ZAKOLGU-728900 format. One record per residue: x, z, y of N, C-alpha, C in turn. Coordinates in steps of 0.1 Angstrom, whole numbers, plus 5000, padded with zeros to 4 digits. Atoms other than C-alpha are relative to their C-alpha. Last residue first. Example, Ala and Ser with C-alpha at 12.3 -4.5 7.8 and 13.67 -1.06 7.14 Angstrom:
2
499150004989513750714989499250085011/500950004988512350784955500950005012/
***
This chain:
849
501450054996854243076291499650055014/501249935000857843176289498749925003/499849894989860742946281498550064998/500450024985861242716251500150115007/499050104996862842726216499949985014/500650094989861043056206501449915003/499150104996861443336181499549905008/500150135006858843616181501049905006/500650074990860143976188499749844994/501450025003860644206159499449915009/500350025013864344206159498749994993/500050145004864644126195499749994987/499949995014863344466204500149874996/499449885001863344506244500850024985/500849915002862444126247500950144997/499049895002864443896268499450144994/500649875006862143586268501450084999/500049995016863143276289500050154997/501150075006862143206326500050014984/501249885001864343486340498949924992/501250085006867543296329499050074999/499650154998870443426353498749924993/500250034987868743776357500349845001/501750004995868043816320500149955015/500750144998871843696312498550015004/499250094992874244006320499149875002/499949954988871544276310500849895008/501350004992870444096279500250035014/500350134997874044046266498849975008/498950034991874944416271499649855004/500349954985871544496255501149985009/501150084993872244276224499750065016/499350084990875444426214499049945007/499049974990874444726195500549935010/500149864997871144706176501150055009/501449954995870544346175500050145007/499950054989874344276169498650055007/499449934993874344516140500149965014/500549874999871544346125500750085008/501250014989872943996132499350155002/500949905006876244076112498850025012/500250025015878843806113499050084994/500049885010878743806152499949944986/499650055015879743596182499950124991/499449915009878343636216500249954988/500349874995877143436248500650124991/499449895009878843086242499450135006/498549955000877042846264500250114991/499150065012873842636254501450055000/499450124996872042676286500949944992/501150134998869442916272500749885003/500749984988872743126262498849895001/500050054986874243096228499050025011/501149984992874843296198500149955015/499850004985877643186177498849985007/501050044991876943316141500450005014/499949944989879643316117499149955010/499450094989878243246084500350085012/500749994989878343496055500349905011/499349984990879943366024499250005013/499749865001878243375991500850045012/499049985011878143005988500550144999/499850135006876342996024501050024988/499250025009874743306038500149884994/500250105009872443356069501550004991/499150124997872943686086500049894989/499050005011870043936079500849875002/499249885002867844066107501349974990/499150015014865943756118501250115002/500849945011863043856144500949984988/500549885000864543666171499350024988/499749915011866943406160499250115001/500550045013865743116183500350084988/501449985000866043326214499449944987/500449855001869843356211498650004995/500549904990870442966209499750134996/501650044999872242836179499650115012/500149994984875942786169498449975003/501550024997876042846130500050035015/500549984989879842846118498649945003/501150094995881242836083499450055014/501349945004884443056079498849915006/499849935012887842906075498750054997/499249875001887142666102499750074987/498650054997885742286101501050135000/499049955009882642396084501449965001/498450054996880342366113500850064989/499149895003876542416101501349945001/498950055005873942196120501050104997/498649984992870942396131500949934990/499250035012867142286116501449995008/499050094996864942436143500949994986/500450125007861842636130501249865002/500750084990862342906155499449884993/501349974998863343126126499149935008/500249894993866242916119498750045001/501249984989866642626094499850155004/500949895006870142576079498950035013/500749944990871942236082499450124994/499850064989874342046059499550075015/501150104994873842286033500549955014/499450014986877042426014498949905008/498549924998876042555982500550005012/500349875001872342425981501250105001/500949974989873042095997499650144998/499049994986875942045972499150045011/500249874992873742145943501050005013/501550004994873441775928499750145008/499950104989877441755926498450005004/499949924989877242075903499949915012/501250004993876141855874499750095011/500649865002879241945855498750015003/500149965012880141575853499350144996/501350045006879041495887500050044986/500149975014881641725902498849954993/500749915004882041535935499950044985/499349885003885141335939498950104996/499650045013883240985940500850144994/501249935011881341135970500449974986/499749865002884641075990499150054988/498950025011884140685987500350174995/500750085013880740696006501350034987/500949915005882440946031499449964989/499649885006885440736037499150094993/500649894998883640416042500350124993/500249915013886440156036499150125006/501550045006886239886065499550104989/500949954992889340036084498649964996/500049835004891239986053499050075008/501049975010890439616054499850164997/501450024995892139576089498850044988/500349884994895339686073498650015006/499349994989895439386050499650145008/498650095000894639276016500750025012/499750034987891739526004501349915000/500550144995890139455971500649995016/499550105007892239725953499549865005/498950024998891439985979500649884993/499750054986887939935978501349985002/499250124999887839975940500149965012/500450155009888740235941498849995000/500050124991889340495969500049864991/501250014992887840795949500349865010/501349945005889540855916499249975010/500650075012892740605918498450044997/500650104994893540775952499249904990/501150045009894041095936499249875003/499449995011897641155950498749964990/499550125005896141025982500550004987/501150115001893741315985500549874995/500749975012896441565978499049894997/499150035012898641416003499450034989/500150165002895841416028500849954988/498850064999895141796023500149844998/499549954987891641956028501449925005/500150124993890241765996500650035016/499249974989890742015969500149885008/498650074999887841925945500650055013/499950074983884942155939501349965001/499550145002884942225899499949935014/500350105010886742435905498550034997/498950085006887242665937499349894989/500650025015884042875948501349964991/500849915005884942955984499650044985/499449894994888142755992499150144995/498849985010886842455971500650145005/500449975013883542485987501150044990/500549875000884942496021499750044987/498949904999886942186014499650135001/499450005014883841996002501350114998/501049935011881842096032500750024988/500049864996884741976056499250094991/498349975001885341636038499950155001/500049995014881341606040501250064995/500949895004881341676078500150024984/499249884998884041416082499450134996/498950005011882141166063501050125005/500649945013878941256083501250004990/500249884999880741186116499550084987/501349994991881940856105500050165003/500549875002885540816092499050055009/501249984991886540456085499250144998/501050045004890140456070498750015011/500150165003893240416086498749964996/500750094991892740766096499849885002/501450035005893840876061499249965014/501049895002897440916073498849944997/500649974988900240696090498750074999/499249994987902740716063499350025013/499249885000900740796032500850025014/500749884999898140536041500950145001/500650004987900740276046499250125004/498749984994902240356011499750025017/499749865003898940325998501150055007/501049964993898539986014500050164999/499449964985901939905999499050055010/499049904999900940005965500450025015/500449865000897739805968500950105002/500749974987899539505980499450145000/499049984990901939505950499450055014/499549865004899139565924501050035013/501149904995897339245941500650164997/500749935011900339025935499150115005/499249895010901338855966499050064991/501149955010899538525977501050114993/501650014996901238396008499050074990/500850005013904738536004498449995002/501349934999907338456032499149984988/501050104997910738366021498650075001/501549944998913838576021499149885005/501050104997917338486006498650065002/499550115000920438706003499149865003/501050115001919039036010500849875001/499750114990921739306004499049904997/500649994988920439625989500049885009/500349854997921139545953499250015013/499049945010921839155954500450165004/499149914995918739025968501050054987/498850005010916438725964501150105006/498749984996913138805983501150004989/499450035012909738665981501550015003/498950105001908038836010500549974987/499850045013904839016020501149905000/498850115000904839236050500149974986/499750055012901639456055501049895002/500750125009900839626087500849994988/501749994999901539926111499349914992/500650014986905239816118498350015000/498949994991906239796081499149975016/500949974985904039856051501250015009/499749884994905839676020499150025014/501149984993905239385996500050155006/499849874993908239255978498850015012/500949984988907938975954500250135005/501349965004911038905931499050025014/500850104993914438775926498750044998/501450035003917039025915499249905008/500750114996920839035913498349994996/500949944988922139395907499549885006/501049925005923339295871499150055012/501250075006925238985884498850114997/501149875000927539225905498649944993/499449875004930739025898499050114999/499450035013929238665897500350164997/501050035009927038715928500350044984/500849895001929738875947499049994990/499349885008932138615937499250114999/499850025015929638355947500850094991/501249975004929038525982499949954984/501150074996932538505991498950034992/500550095011935338745988498949925010/500950114994937738926012499549944988/499850135001939339245996498949905006/501050095005939039606005500649855001/499450115008940939936012498949894995/498449945001940140236036500949884993/499250065010936740126045501450015005/498850074994934940396064500749914991/498749975006931340476053501349925007/499350115006928540456077501250064992/501050085003925940706091500349884990/499750134995928340986092499049914994/500750044987927141336087500049885008/501349934999929941426064499049985012/499949884993932541156065498650074999/501050004992931940866039499950145008/500549865001935040746023498850015012/500949984987935740396012500050155000/499749844995938540265988499150015012/499349915012938039935967499750145003/499349894994935539735990500550094988/500249935012934839385978500650135004/498949925006934039226011499750074987/500549925012931738936023501550094998/501650005002931538726056499850094988/500250075015934938846067498649994998/500550145001934938886105500049954988/501250034989937039196108499749854998/501250035006939239226075498849975008/500050145003942439206094498849974990/500050055015941739546107499949864999/499050115001942539636143500149954985/499750094990939439806150501049914999/499349984987938839956117500149925011/498650015001936239846090500650055016/499350054988932639976089501849994997/498649985002930440036059500649945011/499450074989926640096055501750025000/499149914991925440236021500749895010/500949964988922740036005500850085008/500649855002924440035971499050035008/501050025008925039645976499150154998/499650005015927139746005498849964991/501049935009926139656041500250004987/500350075013929039556066498750104993/501149945009929739636101499749934987/499349915008933139516119499050074991/498550025001932139186134500650114993/499449974986928439226126501349964997/501449984990926039236095500650025015/499749964987928739146069498749995007/500050134992928039146033499950055015/500849974985929239416011500249885008/499850154992930339425974499050015011/499449994988930439805967500349855007/501049944990927839835939500749995013/501050114995930139575920499150065011/500949944993933039815920498949915005/500049865002935539725893498950085008/500349935016934439375889500050164999/501549995002934339335928499550044985/500549884993938039445929498450014999/499949895009938839185901499650135008/500949995013937138925920500250114992/501349964998938739005954499049984988/500449894994942039015944498650045003/499849915010941938705924499850155004/501150015008940638515953500050094988/501149944993943238635976498749984993/499849855001946038565949498850075006/498649964992944838205945500050155000/500049854998942338085916501550025009/498749955003941837695920499850165005/499050024991938137615923501150084995/500449994984936037625893501249965008/499950144994937037495857499550005014/501150064998935937825842499849865005/500550045014939437895830498649945000/500449875007940637885866499449964987/501249995001942737585878499550134995/500550075012946137645890498350025000/500450174999946737675927499649974987/500750064987948538025923499949875000/499349994986949438075887499349975011/500250084990947138165858500750025012/501050095005948038355828499849885008/501649985000950738505849499349904992/500650074989954438475835498750025002/500650135001955638725812499449955012/499450124993957938985823499349874999/500449964987955939295810500549905012/498949954992955939135776499850015016/498749965010953539025749501250085007/499050094998950339055770501250044993/499450115008947839215749501049925004/501150095005945339435767500649884995/501149955004947539735771498949914996/499949975016950639535776498950064993/500050135005949239415809500350014985/501450034998948339775819499949844993/500649935010951839885811498549964999/499550035013953539625831499250084989/500650135004951039675860500649964987/501349985006952040035858499349884998/499949935012955739975861498550024994/499550105010955339725889499950074984/500950115002953239975908500549894989/501049955009955640255903498849914997/499350005014958540045916498950074991/500050125006956439935947500550004985/501150035004955540295955499849844992/500449925011958940405956498749944994/500249864999959940135980499750064986/499249935010961539795971500050155003/499249874996958939595986500750074990/498850014993958139235980500850125000/499050115007955639245952501149995008/499349935011954039575968500949884992/499149894995953739386002500550074988/498550094997952139085985500850085005/499350045012949439335970501249925001/499549885007948839506001500849954987/498849994992948039166017500750114994/499350105002945439105991501350005007/499549995014943939455994501149874995/500250125007943539436032500850004984/501249985009943439796043499549864994/501350054994947039816054498850024991/500250125006950339876035498649935007/499250134995951040136060499949884994/500850044989948340356042500649895010/499549934987950540376011499049945012/498750024996948840195980500050085013/500350094988945740345962501549995008/499149944992947140425926499749955013/499949865005944440285902500850135007/501249914999943340015926500350124994/500349974986946839855930498650115001/499249924998947439885892500050035014/500449875003944239705889500950135001/501049944989945439425911499550134995/499449974987948639395891499150035009/499249895001946939395857500750065015/501049915001944439125868500650154998/500650014987947338885879499050145000/499049964991949238955845499350035015/499649875003946238905824501050045011/498850005009945038575839500450165001/499050014991942338525868501450014992/500150094988939438425849501150015009/500650115004939638605816500249875009/499350065005941738885830499749844994/499550094990938938985851501449924994/500950114997936939085822500649915009/500250095013939539315806499449895003/498850075008941039445839499749914988/499650134991937739475857501349964994/500650105001936439685828500449885009/499850085013939439885826499149894999/498750114999939239945864500449954988/500250094989935540095861501349895002/501050125008936340275829499749915010/501550004998939040465850499349904994/500349994986942540425834498550025002/499249884992944240465802499750005014/499050054992943540145784500650115011/498550015004942240295754500849955012/499349845000939040405769501449994997/499849974984938140035779500750154998/499150074994938539935741500450045014/498649955005936440215729501249945004/499749884994933640105753501450074994/499450044985934039745741500050145006/498650045002933539865705500749985013/499950145006930440035719501549974996/499150094999930440425725499849874995/498850015007927240595720500849885004/498949914993924640675750501249994991/499949865004921640575727501050095006/501249934994921140245747499950154996/501050095005924840115739498750105005/500949915010927840265757498649904996/499449895008930640075773499450074991/500050015014928839765783500750104994/498950075002929639775821500049974985/499950104992926239875832501249904997/500950095007925840115802500049875008/499550055012928940285815499149904993/498850084997927840315853500449934984/500550144995924440435842501149915002/500550085010926140695819499349885006/499050025007928140845849499649914989/499450104993925140875870501249924993/500850135002923441045842500449905009/500050095012926241265839499249884999/498750065000926641365875500249924989/500150134990922941435877501249914999/500850115004923241665846499849865008/501350034993925941865860499449894994/500150114990928641905833498850005006/500850115005928642245814499949885010/501150034991931242495824499349864996/500449894993933742665800498850005010/499650014987933342375777499750135006/499849894996933042375738500449995014/498549964997931542045733500150145006/499449925009928142015718501550025000/500549875004926241895746500450084989/498949894997928741655758499450134997/500549914988925641415762501050115001/500250074987927541135744499450095009/500949904994929141345716499549955013/501149985007930841135693498950065005/499949915012934341125704499050034994/499250035014933840805719500450104991/500750105008930840905739501149944989/500949935010932741235750499149894992/499349915011935641035763499250064993/499550105010933240785781500750074992/501050055008931341055798500249914990/500749895011934441225808499149954993/498749995011935940895823499550084991/500150125008932440855843501150004989/499849975018932441205853499949874992/500650105004932941165894500250024982/499750155000934041495904499149914994/499850064987932941835916500149874999/501049974993931542045885500149915015/501350095007933741905861498850035008/500250144997936741985885498749954994/499750105012936142355880499949865005/501250065006936042515915500549934988/500450144995939342725923498949954991/499450115009939443085913499549865007/499249935010938543405934500849894992/500549985014936843235962501050044991/499550105009938243335996499650024985/501150095001936343596016500549884991/501149965012938743876008498849915000/499750005014941643666026498950054991/500650135004939743606059500549994984/501350005001940343976068499449884992/500649925010943843956060498750024998/500249874999944043666083499950084988/501349935000945343336077500050125002/500550054987948543106077498650045001/501350065003950043326050499349975011/500849994989953743386051498649924997/500850114996955343456018499150025014/501149974989958543666015499149865001/500350104993961143685986498850035011/501049954991963143915965499649885010/499449894990965243685942498550075006/498749965002964743425915500850125008/499550045012961343355912501450034996/499449895009959843545937500649974990/499149944990959043295966500950094991/498850094999957243075941501150075008/498949995010954943355935501249914998/499249884996953243335966501250014992/499150054990951842995956501150105004/498950095006950543125925501149955010/499049945010948943405942501049924995/499149934991947443185968500950084993/498950104996946142945941500950095011/499050045011944343255925501249905005/499049895002942943345957501050004989/500549875006941443015963501050114999/499449975014942542755987499550134994/499249885001940142686014500450014988/500649875003938842326013501050105002/498949884998940041986023499050115001/500649934988937741696008500950105002/499649885000938641415985499550075012/498849964990936641105981500450144997/499249865002934140945958501050015011/498850004993931640675967500750124998/499150045008928940555941501450005008/499250114992926240565969501149954991/501050104996923740785947500649885006/500550095013926540955929499049925005/501350014995928341095963499349894987/500450145001931441215949498550005004/501350004999933841505959499449854999/500750135001937241575947498750035004/500850015011939141895960499249864999/500850115000942141925985499150014986/500050085014943642245992499249895001/501050135002944142456023500549934987/501349965005945742806029499049904996/501050064990948742666049498550074998/501250045006951142896028498949965010/500850004989954742926040498849944994/501350095002956743046010499350005012/501049994992960343196015498949894995/499949874997963143255990498750025009/501449944991963042935975500250145000/499849974986966542835960499150055010/498949934999965542635930500350055016/499350074991961842495929501350105003/499049914993960742625898500749945010/498750064994957642415885500750135006/499050085010954942485861501349985006/499949935015952642605889500949924993/500549885003951942555926500450074987/498949895001954342275933499450144998/499050035010951841985927500950114995/500149925012949542175950500649964989/501350015002951041965979499950124988/500750045014954442025989498950015001/501550014996956842046021499549954987/500750085010960342166009498550005003/501649984996962442286038499149904991/501150115001966042296025498750065004/501349935003969342476033498849885001/500649944990972342256028498750084998/500950114992973942205995499550075014/499250044988976642445981499449895008/499449904993975142465946500749945011/498950064996972542205936500850105011/499149914992969742335914501249915005/498749985006967242035903501050105007/500049905010963742065913501250024992/500749894994963741895948500450104989/499049954991966241615935499550155004/498949985008964041525905501050105008/500549895008960941505926501250064993/500049904991962941275949499650154993/498849934996964241085922499950105011/499449915010960841045906501250055006/499250075010959440895938500750114991/498750014996956541095954501049924989/499750154998953041005944501749985005/500250065012952141345931500449855000/501350015004953641535961499949904987/500250035013957041645974498449994996/501649985004958341616007499849974985/500050095011962041716016498350004998/501549995004963341836048499549904991/500550135007967041906047498550014998/500249975013967942216073499349844995/498750005007969042266108499750014985/499549895004965542176122501249984993/499049954991965041876145500550124992/499250105002962541676122501650065006/498749935001960441976119501349914998/499749874992957441836136501450094998/499650074987957841496118500250115010/498650055001957941676085500349955013/499049874998954741866095501449945000/500249944985952941526100501150115003/499650094992954241376068499950045015/498750015002953241646046500949945010/499649894992949841646063501550034997/499950024985949441296052500350125008/498850094995950641356018500049995015/499950125004947841636012501449945007/501050055006946841996015500149864994/501150084993949842166025499149944992/501250095009952242426008498849945012/501249994991955542516025499049924993/500850105005958642596004498750035006/501349964995961642746025499049894992/500950134997965142756011498650055004/500650085010967343066011499149885007/498850085011968243326035499049904991/499749995013965643466060500849914995/500449855006964843536096500450024987/498849894995966643216110499750144995/498750055003964342986089501250105003/499549945012961143176090501449984999/499549834997960643106128500450044987/499150014989960542706122500650155002/499050055007958442736091501250015009/499749885009955942946109501249954995/499349904993956142696139500350114994/498750054997955442416114500950105009/499250005013952442586102501549985003/499849855002951242646137500749994988/498849934991951542286144500650135000/498850065003949642186114501150045009/499649915011946842426124501449954995/499349884997946742266158500350094990/498650004997946541926142500650145007/499949974985943142036128501350005004/499349854998942841906092500449995016/499449974987940641596086500550155001/498650014999940041496051500750035013/499550135008936541596051501350014999/501250085002936241846078500449874992/500050145006938642136080498849924999/499950005015937842426103500349854993/501250045007938842406139500249994987/499650115010941742616150498549954995/501150055009941442846180500549864993/500950074993944842996193498749974991/500449934990946943276176498849925010/499750074984947043106145499550085011/501150084996947143356114500349935014/499750084988950343486101499149905006/501050064994949943756077500349945013/499950024986953343826060498849935005/501050074993953343936024499850005015/500749934989956444056009498949915006/500150104990957343925974499450065010/500949944991959144175950499949875011/499649924990960843975922498950055011/499750054988959243845892500250115011/498749954993960044035860500049935012/499350084992956343995849501350075006/499649914988955044175819500949925008/498449984999953643925793500150075014/499549994987949943945784501350045001/498549954999948543825751500550015015/499350044989944743775749501350074999/499249884992943443775715500749945012/498849995001940843485707500750125005/499849875000937143535707501450044996/500449955011936543185696500350144998/499050035012938742995717499550094989/500050145005936042975744500749964987/501350025006935443355744500049854994/500349915015939143415750498849964992/499350105009939143145778500050044985/500950145004936243325795500849924992/501249975008938043675792499249874996/499549975013941343525805498850044990/500949925005939843385836500350034986/501150085004943143265849498850104996/501149914996946243375867498749904994/499649894996949743295852498750075005/500150004986948243045827500650155005/499249934994948342975789500049975017/500450044986945742845766500950095009/499749904990947542845731499449955016/500350024985946142675702500250115007/500149884991947242645666499949975015/499650054987946142375642500150125008/498749964997945542535609500949995011/500149864997941942475609501250085003/498749935003942642105609499850155004/498850085007939741875604501050084997/500650125009936242015615501049954992/501249985007936642355633499849904990/499749885006940342305646498850024988/499150015008939541955656500350104991/501050065008936342045675500949974987/500549915006938642315692498949924989/499149925009941042055702499250094991/499650105012938441825716500750074989/501350015008936942115738500249904989/500449875007940442205750498749994990/499250015013941141825758500050144992/500250085009938141825779500950004988/501349945006938842125798499849924988/499849895010942242005803499050064995/499250045013941341655814500450134992/501050045010938941825837500549934990/500250165001941142005856499349964988/501250065005940542375856499949835003/500350114991943542485874498849965000/500949934987943442815854499849895010/501350035002944842605823498950065012/500450014987948342595836498349974998/499449914989949642525802499249985014/500650034989947442405771500550095013/500049894988949742475744499549925012/500050054987949442275711499750115011/500549924989950842395680499849935012/500449845005951742255645499150065013/500249914989951641875654499650134994/498749934998952741665625500150105011/499249975011949441465625501550035006/498649984994947341495655501250044990/499449895007944141515634501350035006/500449854998942041345660500750104991/499849925013944041015659499750135002/499450105011943440735686500250074985/501050095002940940975706500749884989/501149955008943241265703498949914995/499549995014946241065714499050064991/499950155005944440925745500550034985/501150055002943341295753500249874993/500449925012946941425750498649944998/499150065012948141145773499550094988/500450135004945541255799500549934988/501249975008946641615795499249895000/501049964988950041535806498950004990/500750105000952741575776499150005014/500849974989955541775770499249875004/500550124993956941715734499150065012/500849954990958841985715499949885009/500849915006960441895681498950065011/500749924992962041555690498950114994/500149845003964141465663499550095010/500549965012963341105662500250144994/499250045011963541085699499550034987/500049945012961341115729500949944992/498649985004961340995765500050094988/499849935013958040805773501550044996/498749945003957140675807500050084987/498950094995954140475819501650034996/500450145001951640755816501149905006/501150014990953541055808499549865000/500950144997955441135778499050035009/501349994992958141425774499449844999/500250144994961141495751498750025008/501249974989962541815738500049875006/501149915006964841805707498750035007/499649985011966641485718499050104993/500050095011964941305743500650054989/501450015002965941525775499949864989/500750094989969541585772498449984994/500050105003970841925755499549895011/498850054996972042255764500149844994/499450025012969042425748501349905002/499849885008968042555781500649994986/498949934992968742235799500350124992/498650075004966442065773501150065005/499849945014963742325782501349934994/499649865000964242265819500350054986/498550004997964141885817500450144998/499350055012960841895794501650025005/500249925011959142135821501249944989/499249874997960241925850500150104989/498950044998958741595834501050125004/499650045015955641735825501549995000/499849895007955241915860500649974986/498749944994955841595878500350144992/498950085006953341415856501350065004/499250134991950741655863501249964994/501150074993947941875843500749905007/499949994986950641985816499149925009/500750094990950141965779500150065012/500249944987952742105755499449905009/500550104990952841975721499650105010/500749924989954942185696499549875009/500150064988955942005663499250075010/500450154997956242225632500149955015/501550044996957742545627499949845002/500750075008960942595604498749965006/499150145004962042905621499249914990/500150015013959743165639500849864996/500750105005960543265674500149984984/501349984994963443445686498949894998/501049945008966243425664498550015004/499849845001969043385687498950074993/498949945009969543035681499850144999/499049914991966342925698500950054989/498850064996964642595682500950105007/498949965007961942745661501349965005/499450095007959142555675501050034992/501050025013957142845685500549894993/500249915012960242975703499249974990/498850005009961042655721499950114989/500150145009957242615732501450004991/501149995011957442995744500049874993/499749925008960642965767499150014986/498950045005959742685788500550084987/499850135000956342715801501249944993/501150045010955743085793500049854999/499550115009959243145810498949974990/499749935012958443465831500449914988/498649965002958843295863500350074989/499250114995955243295875501450054997/499650034984953343565858500949895000/498749974997952143545820500349955015/500049954984948743555807501450035002/498849924994948743405771499849985016/500050014984945243325756501450085004/499949884991945343295718500249955015/500150034985944443085688500450125009/499750164998945243065650499749955016/501150074995943643395644500149855002/501449925005945943595622498949925005/500050005015949143375625498850054997/499950145005948643285662499750004984/501350064996947843635672499649864994/501049945010950943755654498549955003/499950075013953043485671498950074991/500650135000951643585703500149944988/501749994997952243965699499549864999/500449965013955943885687498550025000/500150075011956243675717499650044988/501650035004955243915744500249924988/500949885004958544075749498849994995/499649975012960343725753499350134993/501050025008958143655784500450024984/500749905006960643825803499049974989/501450054999963143535805498950124994/500649934988966643695811498449965001/500049845004968143625777499050055009/500849985014967243245778499650165000/501550044994968843225815499150024988/500449924992972043375799498450005006/500549875007971943165770499750115009/501350015009971842855789499550124995/500150095012974642985813498450004994/500749965012974143085849500049934988/
***
C-alpha cells in the first residue's frame, strides 16, 4: 500500500473538520477515536498542515505529540514520517530520554510526557508550539495528568492561543472535557474490522495473582491458547502478559512452535521494537509476546489474533517504609478493549480472553489513576518547581492522596529540594532538571563530589533502570557486568550514564572518571573503589534503606523494615548494605532484597546523617522500665549504654505506657478505691456531667495529668506505681468546682440504712445499684430505695444469707411474691419470723424471742 492510499483510508479524516472547528472556537478538544483510525498519526500531520491533499489547515505552527512510552513515541514518529515519504528527523521527529531525532524543518515532534514536563519547566510558554496533543490519555499516567494540568495553567496565564487535544480510544470523555474547560468532544467513527471474542478461561484451578507472582498454571494455559490459535487462524498472534518475566516464561513454553517468537516490553532493545513494529512481507509467522506497551499507539503489522492473559501491573508504594513495587492486577475493561482492537487493525480478527464472560463484568471500567497508587516524590517536586507545592491549584482529574503527598514532601525536605514552606529551592530546581527521580538526582549531584561525576552517573544509571535479574543482586558486580556486556541493557545503560554525566556538567560522555579506582577521594579519606562508590551513591539515594546485618541473611533497615537476601546471594555475611531495590510481599514480615551494595558503618552514617540521633530512651519492657543512652541510625541501634539518671519526663511517659499496656491494676486498688470508681461510673451513667467518666481505663489514662499527678511524676520504677493509692487519686476527678463533689454520699451513698437499723453497702458494679439484705430486715418497707433517681435492685436474702428473691418493686413483692418465698423457707428457718403481712411487720436482725 502506498503512502497516499494509507492516508486516504484513515477513518479519522471525517472527524477532522469538527476537531479543527472545536480548536478554532474553544482552543481545546477531546478526541475519541477507536484504534486504527489514525488519531495518533493522521491528526498531528493534518493540524501541522503537512498533508498534500488539503486535509487540515495550512501554515499551522509546530505540533507536539506527547506519548506515555518511549516505544510509542518512536513508533508514531516513524509511521508519520513513512506516511509523508520521508525519514524521521525531517518534518517529523521525536525526542525521548537519551535520544533526539529532529531537524530544523521539523513541524511535528513526538515526545514522551516526561520530556514534555521537562520542557514546560524550562520554558512554560513552549515557544513556537501551536498545538499539543496528549495521546492515550485514558492510561492515566501521572506524567500525562501533570502535563495536562501544567498546559492548562499555561493557556490560562500565558498563552491562551495554545491549542490542546486530549486523545484516546477509550477514555472518560466527559471528565476530560470538564477538565479542559467544557471542551467539545469530537468522536471519530472507527473502521476497525470485526473482532470475534472467544472466552477461553482455564479449565483447571488457577491461583489469583499475588504481588509479582503469577500462577504458572495460568501462563501454561496462555501458552496453550496461543499454540491452539496458530493453526486455526492466519496472520500473527499478539499475546498480552503483565511483565517481562512472564514474557520469558511463555516464550520458553512456545520454543517449539512453527513461528518466530518475539518479546516486546519497555526495556526491549530498540532494534527488537523496530522489528516488531515494521512490516516485513514474506517473513515467517510471528508470535509477539508483549506487555501493556503494545496496548495503544502502536500497530503491530500482520496481527490477526490477540491472546489476552487479562493481567496488568500497577505500582504500589509503602510510604511508611519507603518501599515501592509493582503488583499484578486484573486488567480493566478499557484495557481489554484496547488489546482486542489490535486484532482488527488491518483485517477481521479474533481475541482470546483467558477469563470467563461472567468475570468480565466484574472488571474495573478503567485502570486506576497512577496518581492514586504510586510514589509522588517526583510529582511533588514538579509541582513545587511549578509554584504550587500543595498541587491544590492544579487542574487534575484526581487529587493526589494527602498521605502520599506528605511522604513525598518529607523526602524532598530531607534532600534539600524544598524549603520549610514547601517551595522548590535552587537545589530542588537543579535536581528536577536531571530527569530522574529526585532521590537519584540527589545521589548523582552529591555523590559526584566524592566518587567523581562519571562514576556517580554510571551508578545512578543502574539505579534508574534496574539491571536484568541475571546480573545478580550485588550492585557492584552488576556494574562490572554492565561495563563488560554487549547486551541491550548495557547499551542503554551506557547511553543513560552519558546523559546523566552531561546533565551535571561533564564535558563529554567519554571523559575519564573524576576519580579513578585506587585514587584518593576528594575528602582525603581511603581510596575510592568501584565497590565503595556503588555503595555510597546507593546509600545517598536511599538513606532510609541502609541496613545492618542481624544474622547471615537478615538485615534491619534504618526505616525499621526487616530485609533478607536469597540463599545464594553474594551479599550474605555483609555487615551493612545499601538496599537499592526491595519488595515486601503482602503479609510478609521482611522485604526481599533484589539489588543492594555492600557498605560499611561510616558510609551508612554519612549518607543517612539526617537519621542519626543520640539521646536518652526510656521505655516499658518485660513489665518494667528500661533506661538507655542510644546512638541510632533510624531504627538501627549503633551504640547502647545504660542510663542511671533518666530525664523525669521520659520516665513518666514510660510509666504511663506501662499502665496503658498492662492496665491500671499496677496501682494500689483497695476495696474502697474500687467502690469509689464504681460509684463515680454509676453517677456518670445516671446523671452525666459534671460526674466524670471513669469506667474505661483508656479514658482515665487520657486524663492522667488530672488525677495521677504528682504521684506519677515522682515514680521511678514499677514498684512505685504499686504505692499510688488509686482511691485517693481518683478523688481529684470529683466535680469540686461545681460543688457537687460534696454531695457524693447523697447521690450515690456508700451504704443505705434499712428498717432494721442496719447500714447495708450498695454494690455499684452492675448497671443498676444492688442492695443485698436479709428479707426480715426490710419488713415494713413498702417503697424501694432510690439512688440518683434510679431504683436499687434489691437482692432479698434468706436468714443464712443465700439469695431468695430479686425485686426492684418491694410493694409488688410483698403482695405477690412473698408467699411463695415464705412457703419455701419457713420450714427451713422456723426460728425466724415469717408474718402473714410483711408490709406491716416489725423488721428484725435476729430470731424470734
